[in-house]
C-alpha positions as CSV (number, residue, x, y, z in Angstrom):
1,X,6.1,22.9,20.1
2,X,2.8,24.1,18.5
3,X,2.1,22.8,15.0
4,X,2.1,25.7,12.6
5,X,2.6,26.1,8.9
6,X,6.0,27.6,9.6
7,X,7.1,24.6,11.7
8,X,5.8,22.2,9.1
9,X,7.6,24.0,6.3
10,X,10.9,24.1,8.3
11,X,10.6,20.4,9.1
12,X,10.0,19.6,5.4
13,X,13.0,21.8,4.4
14,X,15.2,19.9,6.8
15,X,14.0,16.6,5.5
16,X,14.6,17.6,1.9
17,X,18.1,18.8,2.7
18,X,19.0,15.3,3.9
19,X,17.0,13.6,1.1
20,X,17.9,15.5,-2.0
21,X,20.6,13.1,-3.3
22,X,18.5,10.0,-2.9
23,X,15.6,11.8,-4.5
24,X,17.8,12.6,-7.5
25,X,18.6,8.9,-7.8
26,X,14.9,8.0,-7.5
27,X,14.0,10.6,-10.1
28,X,16.7,9.2,-12.5
29,X,15.3,5.7,-12.2
30,X,11.7,6.9,-12.8
31,X,12.7,8.9,-15.9
32,X,14.8,6.0,-17.2
33,X,11.8,3.6,-16.6
34,X,9.4,5.9,-18.5
35,X,11.9,6.1,-21.4
36,X,12.5,2.4,-21.5
37,X,8.7,1.8,-21.5
38,X,8.2,4.3,-24.3
39,X,10.5,2.1,-26.5
40,X,7.9,-0.7,-26.4
41,X,6.0,-0.3,-29.6
42,X,3.6,-3.3,-29.3
43,X,0.4,-2.0,-27.5
44,X,-0.3,-5.4,-25.9
45,X,3.2,-5.8,-24.6
46,X,3.2,-2.1,-23.4
47,X,0.1,-2.8,-21.4
48,X,1.6,-6.0,-19.9
49,X,4.9,-4.5,-19.1
50,X,4.0,-1.1,-17.5
51,X,6.4,1.7,-16.6
52,X,5.7,0.8,-12.9
53,X,7.0,-2.8,-13.4
54,X,10.1,-1.4,-15.2
55,X,10.7,1.0,-12.4
56,X,10.5,-1.7,-9.7
57,X,12.7,-4.1,-11.6
58,X,15.3,-1.4,-12.5
59,X,15.4,-0.4,-8.8
60,X,16.0,-4.0,-7.7
61,X,18.8,-4.4,-10.2
62,X,20.5,-1.2,-9.2
63,X,20.2,-2.1,-5.5
64,X,21.6,-5.6,-6.1
65,X,24.6,-4.2,-8.2
66,X,25.4,-1.0,-6.3
67,X,23.9,-1.5,-2.8
68,X,22.4,1.5,-0.9
69,X,24.7,4.2,0.2
70,X,24.1,6.1,3.5
71,X,23.8,9.4,1.5
72,X,20.9,8.1,-0.6
73,X,18.9,6.2,2.0
74,X,17.1,9.3,3.3
75,X,15.9,10.2,-0.2
76,X,14.7,6.7,-1.0
77,X,12.8,6.6,2.3
78,X,11.3,10.1,1.6
79,X,10.0,8.8,-1.8
80,X,8.4,5.7,-0.3
81,X,6.8,7.5,2.6
82,X,6.0,11.0,1.3
83,X,5.7,10.8,-2.4
84,X,3.6,7.6,-2.4
85,X,1.2,9.2,0.0
86,X,1.0,12.4,-2.1
87,X,0.3,10.3,-5.2
88,X,-2.5,8.4,-3.4
89,X,-4.0,11.7,-2.1
90,X,-4.0,13.1,-5.6
91,X,-5.6,9.9,-6.9
92,X,-8.7,11.0,-4.9
93,X,-9.2,13.7,-7.6
94,X,-10.0,11.0,-10.1
95,X,-12.9,9.6,-8.1
96,X,-16.1,11.1,-6.7
97,X,-17.3,10.2,-3.3
98,X,-20.1,8.2,-4.9
99,X,-17.4,6.0,-6.6
100,X,-15.5,5.7,-3.3
101,X,-18.7,4.8,-1.4
102,X,-19.9,2.3,-3.9
103,X,-16.6,0.4,-4.1
104,X,-15.8,0.8,-0.4
105,X,-19.1,-0.6,0.8
106,X,-18.8,-3.5,-1.6
107,X,-15.3,-4.1,-0.5
108,X,-16.0,-3.9,3.2
109,X,-17.6,-7.4,3.5
110,X,-14.9,-8.8,1.2
111,X,-12.1,-7.3,3.2
112,X,-13.6,-8.3,6.6
113,X,-13.9,-12.0,5.5
114,X,-10.3,-12.0,4.1
115,X,-8.8,-10.3,7.2
116,X,-10.5,-12.8,9.5
117,X,-9.3,-15.8,7.4
118,X,-5.8,-14.5,7.2
119,X,-5.4,-14.0,10.9
120,X,-6.9,-17.4,11.7
121,X,-4.6,-19.1,9.2
122,X,-1.5,-17.3,10.6
123,X,-2.5,-18.4,14.1
124,X,-3.1,-22.1,13.0
125,X,0.1,-22.2,10.9
126,X,2.1,-20.7,13.8
127,X,0.9,-23.4,16.2
128,X,1.5,-26.1,13.6
129,X,5.1,-25.1,12.8
130,X,6.0,-24.0,16.3
131,X,6.6,-20.3,15.4
132,X,6.4,-17.8,18.3
133,X,2.8,-16.5,18.6
134,X,3.9,-12.9,18.3
135,X,5.8,-13.5,15.1
136,X,2.9,-15.4,13.6
137,X,0.5,-12.6,14.6
138,X,2.8,-10.0,13.0
139,X,2.9,-11.9,9.8
140,X,-0.9,-12.4,9.9
141,X,-1.5,-8.7,10.5
142,X,1.0,-7.6,7.8
143,X,-0.6,-9.9,5.3
144,X,-4.2,-9.2,6.2
145,X,-4.2,-5.4,6.6
146,X,-1.5,-3.0,5.8
147,X,1.9,-4.7,5.3
148,X,4.8,-3.1,7.1
149,X,2.7,-0.2,8.5
150,X,0.5,-2.7,10.3
151,X,3.5,-4.6,11.6
152,X,5.2,-1.5,13.0
153,X,1.9,-0.4,14.6
154,X,1.1,-3.8,16.1
155,X,4.6,-4.7,17.4
156,X,4.5,-2.4,20.5
157,X,1.0,-3.8,21.4
158,X,2.3,-7.4,21.3
159,X,5.7,-6.5,22.9
160,X,7.5,-8.0,19.9
161,X,11.2,-7.6,19.8
162,X,13.2,-6.2,16.9
163,X,14.1,-9.6,15.4
164,X,10.4,-10.7,15.3
165,X,9.6,-7.3,13.6
166,X,12.4,-7.7,11.0
167,X,11.4,-11.3,10.2
168,X,7.8,-10.2,9.7
169,X,8.8,-7.2,7.6
170,X,11.1,-9.4,5.4
171,X,8.4,-12.0,4.9
172,X,5.8,-9.4,3.9
173,X,8.3,-7.7,1.6
174,X,9.1,-11.0,-0.2
175,X,5.5,-11.9,-0.8
176,X,4.6,-8.4,-1.8
177,X,7.4,-8.4,-4.4
178,X,6.2,-11.7,-5.8
179,X,2.7,-10.3,-6.0
180,X,3.9,-7.4,-8.1
181,X,5.5,-9.8,-10.5
182,X,2.9,-12.5,-10.6
183,X,-0.6,-11.1,-10.0
184,X,-0.9,-9.1,-13.2
185,X,0.2,-12.2,-15.2
186,X,-2.5,-14.3,-13.5
187,X,-5.1,-11.6,-13.9
188,X,-4.5,-11.4,-17.6
189,X,-4.4,-15.2,-18.1
190,X,-7.8,-15.8,-16.5
191,X,-9.3,-12.7,-18.1
192,X,-10.2,-10.6,-15.0
193,X,-11.9,-7.3,-15.7
194,X,-10.3,-4.1,-14.4
195,X,-12.8,-3.9,-11.5
196,X,-12.3,-7.6,-10.5
197,X,-8.5,-7.3,-10.6
198,X,-8.6,-4.1,-8.6
199,X,-10.8,-5.9,-5.9
200,X,-8.3,-8.8,-5.9
201,X,-5.2,-6.6,-5.6
202,X,-6.8,-4.4,-3.0
203,X,-7.8,-7.3,-0.7
204,X,-4.9,-9.8,-1.3
205,X,-1.7,-7.8,-1.7
206,X,0.1,-6.7,1.4
207,X,1.6,-3.3,1.6
208,X,0.0,-0.1,0.2
209,X,3.0,0.5,-2.2
210,X,2.7,-3.0,-3.5
211,X,-1.1,-2.7,-4.0
212,X,-0.5,0.5,-6.0
213,X,2.2,-1.2,-8.1
214,X,0.1,-4.2,-8.9
215,X,-3.0,-2.2,-9.7
216,X,-1.0,0.3,-11.9
217,X,0.7,-2.5,-13.8
218,X,-2.7,-4.0,-14.8
219,X,-4.5,-0.7,-15.7
220,X,-5.4,2.7,-14.5
221,X,-9.0,1.6,-13.8
222,X,-7.7,-1.3,-11.7
223,X,-5.5,1.1,-9.8
224,X,-8.5,3.2,-8.9
225,X,-10.4,0.3,-7.5
226,X,-7.4,-1.3,-5.8
227,X,-6.6,2.0,-4.0
228,X,-10.2,2.4,-2.6
229,X,-10.2,-1.2,-1.4
230,X,-6.8,-0.9,0.2
231,X,-7.7,2.3,2.0
232,X,-10.8,0.5,3.2
233,X,-8.5,-2.2,4.7
234,X,-6.3,0.5,6.2
235,X,-9.2,2.1,8.1
236,X,-9.8,-1.3,9.8
237,X,-6.3,-1.3,11.2
238,X,-7.2,0.8,14.2
239,X,-10.1,-1.3,15.7
240,X,-8.3,-4.5,14.9
241,X,-5.0,-3.6,16.6
242,X,-7.0,-2.3,19.6
243,X,-8.8,-5.6,19.8
244,X,-5.5,-7.6,19.5
245,X,-4.0,-5.5,22.2
246,X,-6.9,-6.2,24.6
247,X,-6.7,-9.9,23.8
248,X,-3.0,-10.0,24.3
249,X,-3.3,-8.2,27.6
250,X,-5.8,-10.6,28.9
251,X,-4.1,-13.7,27.6
252,X,-0.6,-13.2,29.0
253,X,0.7,-13.0,32.6
254,X,1.9,-9.5,33.5
255,X,5.7,-9.3,33.1
256,X,7.8,-7.9,36.0
257,X,8.1,-4.2,35.6
258,X,5.5,-3.9,33.0
259,X,3.0,-1.1,33.4
260,X,-0.2,-0.2,31.7
261,X,-2.2,-2.3,29.2
262,X,-1.1,-3.1,25.7
263,X,-3.9,-0.9,24.4
264,X,-2.5,2.0,26.3
265,X,0.8,1.7,24.4
266,X,-0.9,2.3,21.0
267,X,0.4,5.1,18.9
268,X,-2.9,6.5,17.8
269,X,-1.5,8.8,15.1
270,X,-0.2,5.7,13.3
271,X,-3.6,3.9,13.3
272,X,-5.5,6.4,11.1
273,X,-3.2,7.4,8.3
274,X,-3.4,11.0,7.2
275,X,-3.3,10.1,3.6
276,X,-6.6,8.3,3.9
277,X,-8.2,11.5,5.1
278,X,-6.4,13.4,2.3
279,X,-7.7,10.9,-0.3
280,X,-11.3,11.4,0.9
281,X,-10.8,15.2,0.9
282,X,-9.7,15.2,-2.7
283,X,-12.6,13.0,-3.6
284,X,-14.9,15.5,-1.9
285,X,-13.3,18.3,-4.1
286,X,-13.8,16.1,-7.2
287,X,-17.4,15.4,-6.2
288,X,-18.1,19.2,-5.9
289,X,-16.6,19.7,-9.3
290,X,-18.6,16.9,-10.9
291,X,-21.8,18.4,-9.3
292,X,-21.0,21.8,-10.7
293,X,-20.3,20.4,-14.2
294,X,-23.9,19.2,-14.6
295,X,-25.5,22.5,-13.9
296,X,-27.2,24.4,-16.8
297,X,-24.7,26.2,-19.0
298,X,-26.2,29.6,-18.2
299,X,-25.1,29.1,-14.6
300,X,-21.7,27.5,-15.2
301,X,-19.1,29.2,-17.3
302,X,-17.7,26.7,-19.9
303,X,-14.3,28.4,-19.8
304,X,-14.1,27.8,-16.0
305,X,-15.0,24.2,-16.6
306,X,-12.2,23.8,-19.2
307,X,-9.7,25.4,-16.8
308,X,-10.8,23.1,-14.0
309,X,-10.4,20.1,-16.3
310,X,-6.9,21.1,-17.3
311,X,-6.0,21.5,-13.6
312,X,-7.3,18.0,-12.9
313,X,-5.4,16.5,-15.8
314,X,-2.2,18.2,-14.6
315,X,-2.7,16.9,-11.1
316,X,-3.4,13.5,-12.4
317,X,-0.1,13.5,-14.2
318,X,1.7,14.6,-11.0
319,X,0.0,11.7,-9.2
320,X,1.1,9.2,-11.8
321,X,4.7,10.4,-11.7
322,X,5.0,10.6,-7.9
323,X,3.7,7.1,-7.7
324,X,6.2,6.0,-10.3
325,X,9.0,7.6,-8.3
326,X,7.8,6.0,-5.1
327,X,7.7,2.5,-6.6
328,X,11.2,3.0,-8.2
329,X,12.2,3.8,-4.6
330,X,10.6,0.5,-3.4
331,X,12.9,-1.4,-5.8
332,X,15.9,0.6,-4.7
333,X,15.0,-0.1,-1.0
334,X,14.5,-3.8,-1.3
335,X,17.6,-5.8,-0.3
336,X,17.2,-9.3,-1.7
337,X,20.1,-10.6,0.3
338,X,18.5,-9.7,3.6
339,X,15.6,-12.0,2.8
340,X,17.8,-15.0,3.3
341,X,17.6,-14.3,7.1
342,X,13.9,-15.1,7.2
343,X,14.2,-18.8,8.0
344,X,12.0,-21.6,6.7
345,X,9.3,-21.6,9.3
346,X,8.2,-17.9,9.1
347,X,8.5,-18.4,5.3
348,X,6.0,-21.3,5.5
349,X,3.6,-19.3,7.5
350,X,3.9,-16.4,5.0
351,X,3.3,-18.8,2.1
352,X,0.2,-20.3,3.8
353,X,-1.4,-17.0,4.6
354,X,-0.6,-15.3,1.3
355,X,-1.8,-18.3,-0.7
356,X,-5.0,-18.6,1.3
357,X,-5.7,-14.9,1.1
358,X,-5.2,-14.9,-2.7
359,X,-7.4,-17.9,-3.4
360,X,-10.1,-16.9,-1.0
361,X,-10.3,-13.3,-2.3
362,X,-10.3,-14.5,-5.9
363,X,-13.0,-17.1,-5.2
364,X,-15.2,-14.6,-3.5
365,X,-14.8,-12.1,-6.3
366,X,-15.5,-14.6,-9.1
367,X,-18.2,-16.8,-7.5
368,X,-20.2,-14.6,-5.1
369,X,-22.1,-11.3,-5.4
370,X,-19.3,-9.6,-3.5
371,X,-17.4,-9.4,-6.8
372,X,-20.2,-7.8,-8.8
């Protein structure tokens, strides 16, 4: 079926028809979180306990008390997948391409070092604790690059089974949840700047939703930096997974009935997320707006500039609220009881990789020119 606007609109309508009840629940949690946060009168406490943190915790509490009904599952998934990406795309309007390029180029070396270290640690810990190589690789990829998205994209390449995938996803979810709660506290205790904290969150926290949550809890400026760094990590997913597929194909004996190389089984549309391109497109639009705003006033109409500024402010508020809804959905989607199935050995690998990544990233930011 050819891709047309009509087909896309019909698909979205069908998805919303199934998701509306769960979206109402997510919306209610987001509104309640914003209201609860507004009751905090102390500015210092309000900065430390953001509405994002309230939304995640409130979602976790409701999930633990009420579970997740089949009728709300689709809406919660829609919020995590669609609304989060929409919020990230609209974040691009806050940043010009110059900002993105400056932070992204600085982050590239930092991200490359951290990814390499995380994968090597996962491999070494897997050998030490006798964890299957595929499970160790999935935990390493999930920690190093893009959380659950990287796990799901890499699993077919490594021919991982569903249990290995679920263990890896559960491990990444656990450490990402801990990062949401702990990283902002550590950042404030050691006095990290917004930029330094954004670099740290963007390189050391696992999933995109968790990075957004950690950055937003700390500050809006930290969120901007963390988002750029995380998207830089995401763009490295494609070449790294191709490389892992080629290494795995060469290193294993061909199984009976297996056809084609691991690299041929890649789902290419999963390797370059569309929201990354959308973010860059919005940054391009912002760059054009910034360029026009510095032209002489006899060329640029001040009334038009004011209208454009109002539109940007409105879209910024939409971005903030869609991210708030998405992270409320993350809390509602996290089943803490299922984390008991992880087992001690995958948990040890996850702990080693997450701790190494956190310490290495923070050390590079604080003590090398990469953090400047």
